[in-house]
MMTF fields as JSON, N, C-alpha, C and O atoms, coordinates in Angstrom:
{
  "mmtfVersion": "1.0.0",
  "mmtfProducer": "UNKNOWN",
  "numBonds": 439,
  "numAtoms": 440,
  "numGroups": 110,
  "numChains": 1,
  "numModels": 1,
  "chainsPerModel": [1],
  "groupsPerChain": [110],
  "chainIdList": ["A"],
  "bondAtomList": [4, 2, 8, 6, 12, 10, 16, 14, 20, 18, 24, 22, 28, 26, 32, 30, 36, 34, 40, 38, 44, 42, 48, 46, 52, 50, 56, 54, 60, 58, 64, 62, 68, 66, 72, 70, 76, 74, 80, 78, 84, 82, 88, 86, 92, 90, 96, 94, 100, 98, 104, 102, 108, 106, 112, 110, 116, 114, 120, 118, 124, 122, 128, 126, 132, 130, 136, 134, 140, 138, 144, 142, 148, 146, 152, 150, 156, 154, 160, 158, 164, 162, 168, 166, 172, 170, 176, 174, 180, 178, 184, 182, 188, 186, 192, 190, 196, 194, 200, 198, 204, 202, 208, 206, 212, 210, 216, 214, 220, 218, 224, 222, 228, 226, 232, 230, 236, 234, 240, 238, 244, 242, 248, 246, 252, 250, 256, 254, 260, 258, 264, 262, 268, 266, 272, 270, 276, 274, 280, 278, 284, 282, 288, 286, 292, 290, 296, 294, 300, 298, 304, 302, 308, 306, 312, 310, 316, 314, 320, 318, 324, 322, 328, 326, 332, 330, 336, 334, 340, 338, 344, 342, 348, 346, 352, 350, 356, 354, 360, 358, 364, 362, 368, 366, 372, 370, 376, 374, 380, 378, 384, 382, 388, 386, 392, 390, 396, 394, 400, 398, 404, 402, 408, 406, 412, 410, 416, 414, 420, 418, 424, 422, 428, 426, 432, 430, 436, 434],
  "bondOrderList": [1, 1, 1, 1, 1, 1, 1, 1, 1, 1, 1, 1, 1, 1, 1, 1, 1, 1, 1, 1, 1, 1, 1, 1, 1, 1, 1, 1, 1, 1, 1, 1, 1, 1, 1, 1, 1, 1, 1, 1, 1, 1, 1, 1, 1, 1, 1, 1, 1, 1, 1, 1, 1, 1, 1, 1, 1, 1, 1, 1, 1, 1, 1, 1, 1, 1, 1, 1, 1, 1, 1, 1, 1, 1, 1, 1, 1, 1, 1, 1, 1, 1, 1, 1, 1, 1, 1, 1, 1, 1, 1, 1, 1, 1, 1, 1, 1, 1, 1, 1, 1, 1, 1, 1, 1, 1, 1, 1, 1],
  "groupList": [{"groupName": "MET", "atomNameList": ["N", "CA", "C", "O"], "elementList": ["N", "C", "C", "O"], "formalChargeList": [0, 0, 0, 0], "bondAtomList": [1, 0, 2, 1, 3, 2], "bondOrderList": [1, 1, 2], "singleLetterCode": "M", "chemCompType": "L-PEPTIDE LINKING"}, {"groupName": "ALA", "atomNameList": ["N", "CA", "C", "O"], "elementList": ["N", "C", "C", "O"], "formalChargeList": [0, 0, 0, 0], "bondAtomList": [1, 0, 2, 1, 3, 2], "bondOrderList": [1, 1, 2], "singleLetterCode": "A", "chemCompType": "L-PEPTIDE LINKING"}, {"groupName": "GLY", "atomNameList": ["N", "CA", "C", "O"], "elementList": ["N", "C", "C", "O"], "formalChargeList": [0, 0, 0, 0], "bondAtomList": [1, 0, 2, 1, 3, 2], "bondOrderList": [1, 1, 2], "singleLetterCode": "G", "chemCompType": "PEPTIDE LINKING"}, {"groupName": "LYS", "atomNameList": ["N", "CA", "C", "O"], "elementList": ["N", "C", "C", "O"], "formalChargeList": [0, 0, 0, 0], "bondAtomList": [1, 0, 2, 1, 3, 2], "bondOrderList": [1, 1, 2], "singleLetterCode": "K", "chemCompType": "L-PEPTIDE LINKING"}, {"groupName": "PHE", "atomNameList": ["N", "CA", "C", "O"], "elementList": ["N", "C", "C", "O"], "formalChargeList": [0, 0, 0, 0], "bondAtomList": [1, 0, 2, 1, 3, 2], "bondOrderList": [1, 1, 2], "singleLetterCode": "F", "chemCompType": "L-PEPTIDE LINKING"}, {"groupName": "CYS", "atomNameList": ["N", "CA", "C", "O"], "elementList": ["N", "C", "C", "O"], "formalChargeList": [0, 0, 0, 0], "bondAtomList": [1, 0, 2, 1, 3, 2], "bondOrderList": [1, 1, 2], "singleLetterCode": "C", "chemCompType": "L-PEPTIDE LINKING"}, {"groupName": "VAL", "atomNameList": ["N", "CA", "C", "O"], "elementList": ["N", "C", "C", "O"], "formalChargeList": [0, 0, 0, 0], "bondAtomList": [1, 0, 2, 1, 3, 2], "bondOrderList": [1, 1, 2], "singleLetterCode": "V", "chemCompType": "L-PEPTIDE LINKING"}, {"groupName": "THR", "atomNameList": ["N", "CA", "C", "O"], "elementList": ["N", "C", "C", "O"], "formalChargeList": [0, 0, 0, 0], "bondAtomList": [1, 0, 2, 1, 3, 2], "bondOrderList": [1, 1, 2], "singleLetterCode": "T", "chemCompType": "L-PEPTIDE LINKING"}, {"groupName": "PRO", "atomNameList": ["N", "CA", "C", "O"], "elementList": ["N", "C", "C", "O"], "formalChargeList": [0, 0, 0, 0], "bondAtomList": [1, 0, 2, 1, 3, 2], "bondOrderList": [1, 1, 2], "singleLetterCode": "P", "chemCompType": "L-PEPTIDE LINKING"}, {"groupName": "SER", "atomNameList": ["N", "CA", "C", "O"], "elementList": ["N", "C", "C", "O"], "formalChargeList": [0, 0, 0, 0], "bondAtomList": [1, 0, 2, 1, 3, 2], "bondOrderList": [1, 1, 2], "singleLetterCode": "S", "chemCompType": "L-PEPTIDE LINKING"}, {"groupName": "ARG", "atomNameList": ["N", "CA", "C", "O"], "elementList": ["N", "C", "C", "O"], "formalChargeList": [0, 0, 0, 0], "bondAtomList": [1, 0, 2, 1, 3, 2], "bondOrderList": [1, 1, 2], "singleLetterCode": "R", "chemCompType": "L-PEPTIDE LINKING"}, {"groupName": "GLU", "atomNameList": ["N", "CA", "C", "O"], "elementList": ["N", "C", "C", "O"], "formalChargeList": [0, 0, 0, 0], "bondAtomList": [1, 0, 2, 1, 3, 2], "bondOrderList": [1, 1, 2], "singleLetterCode": "E", "chemCompType": "L-PEPTIDE LINKING"}, {"groupName": "ILE", "atomNameList": ["N", "CA", "C", "O"], "elementList": ["N", "C", "C", "O"], "formalChargeList": [0, 0, 0, 0], "bondAtomList": [1, 0, 2, 1, 3, 2], "bondOrderList": [1, 1, 2], "singleLetterCode": "I", "chemCompType": "L-PEPTIDE LINKING"}, {"groupName": "LEU", "atomNameList": ["N", "CA", "C", "O"], "elementList": ["N", "C", "C", "O"], "formalChargeList": [0, 0, 0, 0], "bondAtomList": [1, 0, 2, 1, 3, 2], "bondOrderList": [1, 1, 2], "singleLetterCode": "L", "chemCompType": "L-PEPTIDE LINKING"}, {"groupName": "ASN", "atomNameList": ["N", "CA", "C", "O"], "elementList": ["N", "C", "C", "O"], "formalChargeList": [0, 0, 0, 0], "bondAtomList": [1, 0, 2, 1, 3, 2], "bondOrderList": [1, 1, 2], "singleLetterCode": "N", "chemCompType": "L-PEPTIDE LINKING"}, {"groupName": "TYR", "atomNameList": ["N", "CA", "C", "O"], "elementList": ["N", "C", "C", "O"], "formalChargeList": [0, 0, 0, 0], "bondAtomList": [1, 0, 2, 1, 3, 2], "bondOrderList": [1, 1, 2], "singleLetterCode": "Y", "chemCompType": "L-PEPTIDE LINKING"}, {"groupName": "TRP", "atomNameList": ["N", "CA", "C", "O"], "elementList": ["N", "C", "C", "O"], "formalChargeList": [0, 0, 0, 0], "bondAtomList": [1, 0, 2, 1, 3, 2], "bondOrderList": [1, 1, 2], "singleLetterCode": "W", "chemCompType": "L-PEPTIDE LINKING"}, {"groupName": "GLN", "atomNameList": ["N", "CA", "C", "O"], "elementList": ["N", "C", "C", "O"], "formalChargeList": [0, 0, 0, 0], "bondAtomList": [1, 0, 2, 1, 3, 2], "bondOrderList": [1, 1, 2], "singleLetterCode": "Q", "chemCompType": "L-PEPTIDE LINKING"}, {"groupName": "ASP", "atomNameList": ["N", "CA", "C", "O"], "elementList": ["N", "C", "C", "O"], "formalChargeList": [0, 0, 0, 0], "bondAtomList": [1, 0, 2, 1, 3, 2], "bondOrderList": [1, 1, 2], "singleLetterCode": "D", "chemCompType": "L-PEPTIDE LINKING"}, {"groupName": "HIS", "atomNameList": ["N", "CA", "C", "O"], "elementList": ["N", "C", "C", "O"], "formalChargeList": [0, 0, 0, 0], "bondAtomList": [1, 0, 2, 1, 3, 2], "bondOrderList": [1, 1, 2], "singleLetterCode": "H", "chemCompType": "L-PEPTIDE LINKING"}],
  "groupTypeList": [0, 1, 2, 1, 1, 2, 3, 4, 5, 0, 6, 4, 6, 7, 6, 8, 9, 10, 11, 6, 1, 3, 9, 12, 1, 2, 2, 13, 13, 9, 11, 3, 13, 1, 1, 5, 12, 14, 6, 12, 8, 2, 6, 7, 9, 15, 15, 11, 16, 17, 2, 3, 12, 11, 11, 18, 17, 11, 13, 13, 13, 0, 12, 3, 9, 7, 9, 1, 3, 4, 9, 11, 13, 9, 11, 4, 6, 3, 9, 3, 19, 8, 15, 18, 5, 6, 11, 6, 12, 9, 1, 18, 12, 18, 17, 2, 14, 17, 8, 15, 13, 18, 16, 12, 11, 3, 9, 5, 7, 3],
  "groupIdList": [1, 2, 3, 4, 5, 6, 7, 8, 9, 10, 11, 12, 13, 14, 15, 16, 17, 18, 19, 20, 21, 22, 23, 24, 25, 26, 27, 28, 29, 30, 31, 32, 33, 34, 35, 36, 37, 38, 39, 40, 41, 42, 43, 44, 45, 46, 47, 48, 49, 50, 51, 52, 53, 54, 55, 56, 57, 58, 59, 60, 61, 62, 63, 64, 65, 66, 67, 68, 69, 70, 71, 72, 73, 74, 75, 76, 77, 78, 79, 80, 81, 82, 83, 84, 85, 86, 87, 88, 89, 90, 91, 92, 93, 94, 95, 96, 97, 98, 99, 100, 101, 102, 103, 104, 105, 106, 107, 108, 109, 110],
  "secStructList": [7, 3, 3, 3, 3, 3, 3, 3, 3, 3, 3, 3, 3, 3, 3, 1, 1, 2, 2, 2, 2, 2, 2, 2, 2, 2, 2, 2, 2, 2, 6, 6, 1, 7, 1, 3, 3, 3, 3, 3, 3, 3, 3, 3, 3, 3, 3, 3, 3, 6, 6, 3, 3, 3, 3, 3, 3, 3, 3, 3, 3, 3, 3, 3, 3, 3, 4, 4, 4, 2, 2, 2, 2, 2, 2, 2, 2, 2, 2, 2, 7, 7, 7, 1, 1, 7, 7, 7, 3, 3, 3, 3, 3, 3, 3, 3, 7, 2, 2, 2, 2, 2, 2, 2, 2, 2, 2, 6, 7, 7],
  "xCoordList": [-4.795, -4.768, -5.17, -6.101, -4.479, -4.718, -5.615, -5.554, -6.433, -7.241, -6.391, -5.489, -6.697, -5.897, -6.778, -6.291, -8.056, -9.035, -8.586, -8.362, -8.462, -8.174, -6.716, -6.387, -5.836, -4.444, -3.558, -2.583, -3.904, -3.097, -3.955, -5.178, -3.296, -4.047, -3.245, -2.019, -3.983, -3.413, -3.802, -4.967, -2.864, -3.117, -2.848, -1.847, -3.763, -3.653, -3.408, -4.114, -2.386, -2.001, -1.687, -0.906, -2.278, -1.881, -0.812, -0.833, 0.135, 1.238, 1.425, 1.052, 2.01, 2.132, 3.33, 3.357, 4.328, 5.543, 6.261, 6.019, 7.156, 7.975, 8.901, 9.186, 9.37, 10.262, 9.545, 10.107, 8.307, 7.53, 7.262, 7.364, 6.919, 6.665, 7.895, 7.79, 9.051, 10.294, 10.638, 11.071, 10.448, 10.749, 9.84, 10.311, 8.539, 7.595, 7.854, 7.874, 8.052, 8.29, 9.547, 9.536, 10.617, 11.855, 11.697, 12.207, 10.989, 10.766, 9.907, 10.186, 8.853, 7.981, 8.757, 8.575, 9.619, 10.414, 11.454, 11.643, 12.128, 13.141, 12.55, 13.179, 11.331, 10.665, 9.903, 9.276, 9.964, 9.259, 7.747, 7.091, 7.219, 5.774, 5.082, 3.854, 5.863, 5.321, 6.316, 7.518, 5.785, 6.637, 6.964, 8.053, 6.012, 6.178, 5.32, 4.192, 5.862, 5.121, 5.234, 6.334, 4.103, 4.068, 3.751, 2.833, 4.511, 4.269, 3.633, 4.267, 2.381, 1.607, 1.485, 0.792, 2.16, 2.131, 0.878, 0.11, 0.697, -0.344, -1.752, -2.701, -1.922, -3.253, -3.749, -3.068, -4.928, -5.568, -6.659, -7.563, -6.577, -7.559, -8.436, -7.946, -9.733, -10.721, -11.397, -11.815, -11.509, -12.093, -12.496, -12.064, -13.334, -13.696, -12.85, -12.763, -12.227, -11.398, -11.642, -11.452, -12.062, -12.308, -13.24, -13.006, -14.309, -15.351, -15.056, -15.86, -13.911, -13.553, -13.346, -12.852, -13.732, -13.436, -11.99, -11.597, -11.21, -9.778, -9.474, -10.206, -8.392, -7.859, -6.348, -5.689, -5.803, -4.362, -3.799, -4.47, -2.555, -1.803, -1.071, -0.333, -1.279, -0.69, -0.118, -0.252, 0.512, 0.941, 0.198, -0.149, -0.04, -0.735, 0.225, 0.852, 0.336, 1.105, 0.159, -0.855, 0.478, -0.257, 0.689, 1.673, 0.375, 1.263, 0.721, -0.444, 1.551, 1.147, 1.767, 2.971, 0.906, 1.344, 0.457, -0.403, 0.688, -0.207, -1.215, -0.921, -2.386, -3.43, -2.978, -3.355, -2.184, -1.696, -0.808, -0.682, -0.196, 0.699, -0.016, 0.602, -1.324, -2.0, -1.932, -1.604, -2.222, -2.229, -0.871, -0.774, 0.172, 1.527, 1.928, 2.554, 1.563, 1.833, 1.137, 1.74, -0.126, -0.902, -0.278, -0.164, 0.119, 0.75, 2.072, 2.391, 2.839, 4.106, 3.854, 4.497, 2.92, 2.619, 2.18, 2.668, 1.27, 0.774, 1.895, 1.876, 2.862, 3.953, 4.945, 5.672, 4.984, 5.948, 5.316, 6.029, 4.005, 3.263, 3.025, 2.748, 3.127, 2.95, 1.492, 1.254, 0.52, -0.879, -1.448, -1.027, -2.404, -3.13, -4.065, -4.194, -4.71, -5.655, -5.153, -5.395, -4.465, -3.78, -4.728, -5.419, -4.743, -5.5, -4.685, -3.618, -5.195, -4.612, -5.804, -6.47, -6.069, -7.214, -6.735, -5.73, -7.456, -7.017, -8.13, -9.312, -7.724, -8.636, -7.991, -6.788, -8.804, -8.29, -7.878, -8.489, -6.85, -6.483, -7.111, -6.65, -8.156, -8.881, -8.212, -8.286, -7.554, -6.887, -5.629, -5.486, -4.712, -3.494, -2.596, -2.851, -1.544, -0.528, 0.184, 0.797, 0.104, 0.611, 2.078, 2.41, 2.973, 4.36, 4.487, 5.323, 3.675, 3.713, 3.195, 3.781, 2.099, 1.552, 2.552, 2.707, 3.223, 4.248, 5.372, 5.896, 5.742, 6.797, 6.373, 7.18, 5.097, 4.612, 4.781, 5.307, 4.33, 4.413, 5.86, 6.162, 6.749, 8.173, 8.78, 9.544, 8.442, 9.005, 8.539, 9.219, 7.407, 6.86, 7.164, 6.591, 8.054, 8.426, 9.83, 10.772, 9.949, 11.257, 12.073, 13.201],
  "yCoordList": [19.492, 18.113, 17.171, 17.448, 16.101, 15.15, 14.017, 13.595, 13.537, 12.371, 11.111, 10.983, 10.183, 8.961, 7.754, 6.723, 7.879, 6.879, 5.458, 5.101, 4.661, 3.246, 2.871, 1.686, 3.818, 3.49, 3.427, 2.675, 4.221, 4.308, 4.007, 4.149, 3.588, 3.287, 3.637, 3.744, 3.813, 3.926, 2.648, 2.252, 2.017, 0.777, 1.065, 1.688, 0.599, 0.816, -0.511, -1.494, -0.513, -1.715, -1.279, -0.347, -1.932, -1.664, -2.665, -3.826, -2.185, -3.025, -2.791, -1.74, -3.784, -3.67, -2.854, -2.443, -2.612, -1.948, -1.233, -1.494, -0.32, 0.401, -0.561, -0.364, -1.599, -2.574, -3.304, -3.478, -3.728, -4.397, -3.419, -3.782, -2.179, -1.155, -0.959, -0.924, -0.832, -0.597, -1.785, -1.604, -2.984, -4.189, -4.304, -4.57, -4.104, -4.198, -3.078, -3.321, -1.86, -0.719, -0.942, -0.723, -1.376, -1.617, -2.672, -2.52, -3.744, -4.799, -4.351, -4.691, -3.581, -3.073, -2.18, -2.257, -1.334, -0.445, -1.229, -0.974, -2.178, -2.984, -3.786, -3.95, -4.289, -5.095, -4.249, -4.785, -2.916, -1.98, -2.226, -2.109, -2.566, -2.762, -1.494, -1.407, -0.515, 0.751, 1.864, 1.631, 3.087, 4.248, 4.946, 5.493, 4.922, 5.653, 4.991, 4.575, 4.9, 4.366, 5.369, 5.646, 5.919, 6.788, 5.913, 5.094, 6.086, 5.367, 6.365, 7.335, 6.115, 7.014, 6.381, 5.377, 6.971, 6.391, 6.816, 7.669, 6.203, 6.648, 6.24, 6.918, 5.163, 4.683, 3.732, 2.767, 4.008, 3.092, 2.35, 2.969, 1.034, 0.212, -0.523, -1.123, -0.466, -1.206, -2.186, -1.801, -3.447, -4.453, -5.67, -5.843, -6.503, -7.761, -8.87, -8.99, -9.681, -10.794, -11.984, -11.903, -13.083, -14.329, -14.119, -14.643, -13.336, -13.131, -12.088, -11.893, -11.403, -10.384, -9.03, -8.952, -7.967, -6.62, -6.31, -6.42, -5.925, -5.659, -4.182, -3.483, -3.716, -2.366, -2.506, -3.032, -2.027, -2.134, -0.822, -0.074, -0.561, 0.558, 0.031, -0.951, 0.686, 0.241, 1.44, 2.588, 1.145, 2.146, 1.845, 0.696, 2.869, 2.703, 2.998, 4.057, 2.064, 2.285, 2.796, 2.16, 3.937, 4.445, 4.298, 5.026, 3.351, 2.923, 3.439, 3.207, 4.139, 4.59, 3.683, 3.429, 3.196, 2.236, 2.342, 3.217, 1.432, 1.317, 0.207, -0.759, 0.361, -0.657, -2.006, -3.051, -1.986, -3.232, -4.023, -5.24, -3.351, -4.015, -4.503, -5.156, -4.193, -4.47, -5.935, -6.215, -6.855, -8.277, -8.732, -9.398, -8.379, -8.761, -8.069, -8.681, -6.792, -6.037, -6.699, -6.885, -7.048, -7.681, -9.006, -9.272, -9.822, -11.106, -10.896, -11.629, -9.893, -9.6, -9.21, -9.738, -8.287, -7.831, -9.009, -9.175, -9.82, -10.961, -11.941, -12.553, -12.095, -13.043, -12.53, -13.324, -11.216, -10.62, -10.146, -9.71, -10.226, -9.636, -10.656, -11.819, -10.247, -11.204, -11.536, -12.498, -10.781, -11.027, -12.228, -12.531, -12.905, -14.004, -13.474, -14.073, -12.352, -11.738, -10.329, -9.406, -10.163, -8.912, -7.949, -8.318, -6.708, -5.657, -5.167, -4.576, -5.418, -4.881, -4.412, -5.211, -3.1, -2.558, -1.452, -0.794, -1.254, -0.329, 0.647, 0.303, 1.871, 2.886, 3.481, 3.737, 3.695, 4.297, 5.744, 6.455, 6.17, 7.583, 8.09, 7.751, 8.896, 9.363, 10.537, 10.671, 11.393, 12.571, 12.844, 12.398, 13.581, 13.943, 14.824, 15.059, 15.306, 16.11, 15.217, 14.217, 15.576, 14.692, 14.303, 13.133, 15.234, 14.802, 13.758, 12.858, 13.869, 12.871, 11.529, 10.489, 11.541, 10.297, 9.642, 8.421, 10.447, 9.912, 9.267, 8.223, 9.895, 9.363, 8.022, 7.095, 7.915, 6.628, 5.543, 4.464, 5.843, 4.862, 4.462, 3.277, 5.441, 5.158, 4.335, 3.402, 4.679, 3.998, 2.546, 1.729, 2.233, 0.87, 0.043, -1.03, 0.533, -0.176, -0.752, -0.043, -2.057, -2.732, -2.5, -2.984],
  "zCoordList": [-13.797, -13.326, -14.46, -15.216, -14.557, -15.632, -15.166, -14.011, -16.06, -15.768, -15.819, -16.647, -14.917, -14.842, -14.549, -14.084, -14.817, -14.4, -14.722, -15.879, -13.669, -13.815, -13.994, -13.928, -14.216, -14.517, -13.27, -13.231, -12.254, -11.041, -9.82, -9.854, -8.734, -7.52, -6.277, -6.305, -5.183, -3.849, -3.127, -3.152, -2.501, -1.77, -0.299, 0.055, 0.55, 1.983, 2.69, 2.467, 3.55, 4.293, 5.717, 5.912, 6.721, 8.101, 8.507, 8.096, 9.332, 9.806, 11.31, 11.83, 12.007, 13.457, 13.947, 15.107, 13.076, 13.553, 12.416, 11.238, 12.809, 11.832, 11.094, 9.913, 11.782, 11.139, 10.002, 8.921, 10.247, 9.194, 8.053, 6.881, 8.399, 7.374, 6.489, 5.263, 7.118, 6.371, 5.476, 4.338, 5.984, 5.206, 3.984, 2.878, 4.188, 3.069, 2.068, 0.862, 2.553, 1.654, 0.809, -0.402, 1.452, 0.715, -0.363, -1.473, -0.033, -1.011, -2.177, -3.327, -1.883, -2.953, -3.906, -5.121, -3.359, -4.211, -5.008, -6.197, -4.363, -5.055, -6.2, -7.245, -5.996, -7.025, -8.047, -8.96, -7.885, -8.777, -8.795, -9.83, -7.624, -7.479, -6.996, -7.016, -6.565, -6.08, -6.361, -6.484, -6.462, -6.675, -5.363, -5.195, -4.433, -3.183, -2.112, -2.374, -0.914, 0.226, 1.356, 1.835, 1.787, 2.961, 4.164, 4.117, 5.246, 6.491, 7.455, 7.872, 7.798, 8.643, 10.03, 10.198, 11.023, 12.368, 13.141, 12.695, 14.298, 15.223, 14.857, 15.25, 14.123, 13.748, 14.834, 15.184, 15.359, 16.297, 15.544, 14.984, 15.527, 14.81, 15.809, 16.765, 15.575, 16.352, 15.406, 14.314, 15.809, 14.929, 15.761, 16.901, 15.152, 15.788, 15.178, 13.956, 16.032, 15.564, 16.471, 17.685, 15.879, 16.595, 17.792, 18.881, 17.561, 18.564, 19.618, 20.529, 19.519, 20.501, 19.824, 18.699, 20.529, 20.046, 20.415, 21.577, 19.424, 19.598, 19.383, 18.682, 19.991, 19.78, 19.659, 20.556, 18.536, 18.305, 17.785, 17.073, 18.156, 17.595, 16.362, 16.44, 15.239, 13.986, 13.232, 13.656, 12.122, 11.159, 9.863, 9.59, 9.08, 7.81, 6.671, 6.632, 5.756, 4.535, 3.463, 3.176, 2.871, 1.718, 0.536, 0.414, -0.324, -1.401, -2.728, -3.051, -3.502, -4.826, -5.875, -5.874, -6.777, -7.784, -9.013, -9.112, -9.94, -11.095, -10.818, -10.113, -11.377, -11.197, -11.744, -11.214, -12.789, -13.386, -12.427, -12.563, -11.466, -10.513, -9.255, -8.414, -9.108, -7.837, -7.418, -6.265, -8.286, -7.903, -7.406, -6.374, -8.131, -7.741, -6.431, -5.565, -6.297, -5.072, -3.88, -2.824, -4.059, -2.993, -2.557, -1.36, -3.5, -3.173, -2.44, -1.503, -2.869, -2.202, -0.746, 0.161, -0.526, 0.84, 1.701, 2.819, 1.196, 1.983, 2.325, 3.393, 1.435, 1.689, 2.734, 3.333, 2.961, 3.891, 5.201, 6.104, 5.314, 6.426, 7.537, 7.244, 8.82, 9.912, 10.257, 10.987, 9.762, 10.127, 9.377, 8.261, 9.999, 9.345, 8.257, 7.19, 8.54, 7.6, 7.304, 8.082, 6.197, 5.873, 5.163, 4.213, 5.645, 4.964, 3.774, 3.94, 2.579, 1.346, 0.526, -0.132, 0.571, -0.16, -1.088, -0.817, -2.18, -3.217, -3.583, -3.574, -3.904, -4.435, -5.681, -5.71, -6.7, -7.929, -7.701, -6.903, -8.399, -8.48, -9.773, -10.863, -9.658, -10.838, -11.532, -12.754, -10.745, -11.298, -10.511, -9.373, -11.124, -10.424, -11.258, -12.439, -10.632, -11.303, -12.323, -11.952, -13.591, -14.648, -14.472, -14.663, -14.115, -13.909, -12.79, -12.881, -11.748, -10.659, -11.15, -10.847, -11.906, -12.451, -13.407, -13.404, -14.215, -15.112, -14.313, -14.7, -13.192, -12.328, -11.719, -11.64, -11.284, -10.76, -11.822, -11.546, -13.031, -14.109, -14.39, -14.53, -14.471, -14.73, -13.594, -13.839, -12.365, -11.208, -11.079, -10.46, -11.649, -11.568, -12.807, -12.997, -13.64, -14.867, -14.702, -14.348, -14.966, -14.846, -16.084, -16.179]
}
């Protein structure tokens, strides 16, 4: 496994529907802001919003990209997302299979 500290990231975004997931994923790939987006169904989210405890069925996007693309990726997601307060959070990929990491980098290069 190769070290990749700080160069790559996983970005997590919750969405309300498969249609929103597909639209955001397609745009991220077309704009070369991400290499791969996994759509994980069946997520139940509990949170407080405007003074009320809420429960929603959502999908989770797990987006693999480069850290250098995070700001642009985040702005793209926020511009296409129906929520008022969009979850766009990132975690570094510290290590990984080098050919896969190379593929992420190549896929995110215009």
